C-alpha positions in Angstrom: 2.9 -10.8 14.9 3.8 -7.8 12.7 7.5 -7.3 12.1 9.9 -5.6 9.6 10.4 -7.7 6.4 13.8 -9.3 6.0 15.7 -10.6 2.9 15.0 -14.1 4.2 11.3 -13.4 3.6 11.6 -12.5 0.0 10.8 -15.9 -1.4 7.5 -16.1 0.5 6.6 -12.5 -0.2 7.2 -13.0 -4.0 4.9 -16.1 -3.9 2.2 -14.1 -2.2 2.5 -11.2 -4.7 2.4 -13.6 -7.6 -0.9 -15.1 -6.4 -2.6 -11.7 -6.6 -0.5 -10.3 -9.5 -3.6 -9.4 -11.5 -4.4 -6.7 -8.9 -0.7 -5.8 -8.4 2.4 -5.3 -10.5 4.8 -8.2 -10.9 7.8 -8.5 -8.6 11.1 -10.3 -8.8 13.9 -10.6 -6.3 15.9 -7.7 -7.7 12.9 -5.3 -7.9 11.7 -6.3 -4.4 15.2 -5.6 -3.1 15.2 -2.1 -4.7 11.7 -1.4 -3.3 12.8 -2.6 0.2 15.7 -0.1 0.1 13.4 2.8 -0.8 10.5 1.9 1.4 9.5 3.7 4.5 7.5 0.7 5.8 8.0 -2.9 4.7 6.3 -5.2 7.2 5.1 -8.8 7.3 2.8 -10.8 9.4 4.2 -14.2 10.2 2.2 -17.1 11.6 3.3 -20.7 12.0 6.8 -19.8 10.5 5.0 -18.6 7.3 4.6 -15.1 5.9 0.8 -14.7 5.5 0.7 -10.9 4.8 2.9 -8.0 3.8 2.6 -4.3 3.2 5.0 -1.9 1.4 4.8 1.8 1.7 6.8 4.8 0.7 7.2 8.3 2.1 6.7 11.6 0.2 9.8 12.7 -1.6 11.6 9.3 -2.1 12.8 8.3 -5.5 10.1 5.7 -6.1 9.3 5.2 -9.8 5.6 4.2 -9.7 3.3 6.4 -11.8 0.6 6.3 -9.2 3.1 7.3 -6.5 4.3 10.1 -8.8 0.7 11.4 -9.2 0.4 11.7 -5.4 3.9 13.3 -5.3 2.7 15.9 -7.9 -0.5 16.7 -6.0 0.1 16.3 -2.3 2.8 16.7 0.4 3.7 15.0 3.6 2.3 11.6 2.9 2.9 7.9 3.2 1.9 6.0 0.0 0.8 2.4 0.5 2.0 0.7 -2.7 0.7 -2.8 -1.9 -0.8 -5.0 0.7 -1.2 -8.7 0.2 -3.0 -11.2 2.5 -2.7 -14.9 1.9 -6.1 -16.1 0.7 -6.3 -18.6 3.6 -5.9 -15.7 6.2 -8.3 -13.2 4.7 -11.3 -11.9 6.7 -9.3 -12.1 10.0 -8.5 -8.5 10.4 -4.9 -8.7 9.2 -5.2 -5.9 6.6 -6.8 -3.7 9.2 -3.9 -4.4 11.6 -1.3 -3.6 8.9 -3.1 -0.3 7.9 -3.6 0.7 11.6 0.1 0.1 12.1 1.0 2.4 9.1 -1.5 5.0 10.4 0.1 4.9 13.8 3.6 5.3 12.2 2.3 8.2 10.1 0.9 10.0 13.2 4.0 9.5 15.3 6.2 10.8 12.4 3.9 13.8 11.6 2.7 12.7 8.2 -0.7 14.2 7.2 -2.0 11.7 4.7 -2.1 8.1 3.8 -2.4 7.5 0.0 -3.3 4.4 -2.0 -4.8 3.4 -5.3 -7.4 0.7 -6.1 -8.1 -0.9 -9.5 -11.6 0.0 -10.8 -11.4 -0.9 -14.5 -11.4 -3.3 -16.2 -12.4 -5.1 -13.0 -13.8 -3.1 -10.1 -12.1 -4.2 -6.9 -15.2 -4.1 -4.6 -13.5 -5.7 -1.6 -10.6 -3.2 -1.7 -13.0 -0.2 -2.2 -15.1 -1.3 0.7 -12.0 -1.9 2.9 -10.6 1.5 2.1 -13.9 3.2 2.8 -14.1 1.5 6.1 -10.6 2.6 6.9 -11.5 6.3 6.2 -10.1 6.8 2.7 -11.8 8.9 0.1 -11.4 9.1 -3.6 -9.6 12.2 -4.9 -9.2 11.3 -8.5 -8.8 8.5 -11.1 -6.2 7.9 -13.6 -5.5 5.4 -16.4 -2.5 3.3 -15.6 -0.7 0.9 -18.0 -3.0 2.0 -20.8 -5.8 -0.4 -19.9 -6.2 -0.1 -16.1 -8.1 2.6 -14.4 -7.3 3.2 -10.7 -9.1 5.1 -8.0 -6.7 7.5 -6.2 -7.5 7.6 -2.5 -6.3 9.5 0.6 -6.9 9.3 4.3 -6.3 12.3 6.5 -4.2 11.6 9.6 -4.9 13.1 13.0 -5.7 16.8 12.8 -4.4 17.2 9.2 -5.8 20.2 7.3 -8.7 19.4 5.0 -6.5 20.0 2.0 -2.8 19.1 1.7 -2.2 20.0 -1.9 1.2 21.0 -3.4 
């Protein structure tokens, strides 16, 4: 059900991203290709020959340009940063996001990463479903920052396995 994303999936991935672009940053084919090259994890869930979900994540120390990723890079070490997860609206509330996150968590544990990192929009619109989901998955807020001059995000981490309580740079 969960597999590595492939170039042939890009069209469907871009359509999914576009449907939720107000909570994400825009993507085009060229940008997605660059992100794919840099990513540590780029996976999809395919059902009925259709991509219904995807997740993109980057490891600590890669050359990813996101300001939110850079904040984690400046403050933490040995992490996997979850840049985005998108679930088709017709497939939500079926546990797909949890499966993708659990898969990333398993990967992080097997590869000795100590933290998962993510950010969630909180202003101008508070993303209650995402905040609740991340809380349920064991994330905690470690800060906030203003992104893109009008957007405030909650910066969240989840400790993996027996990671130390503090993994600061």
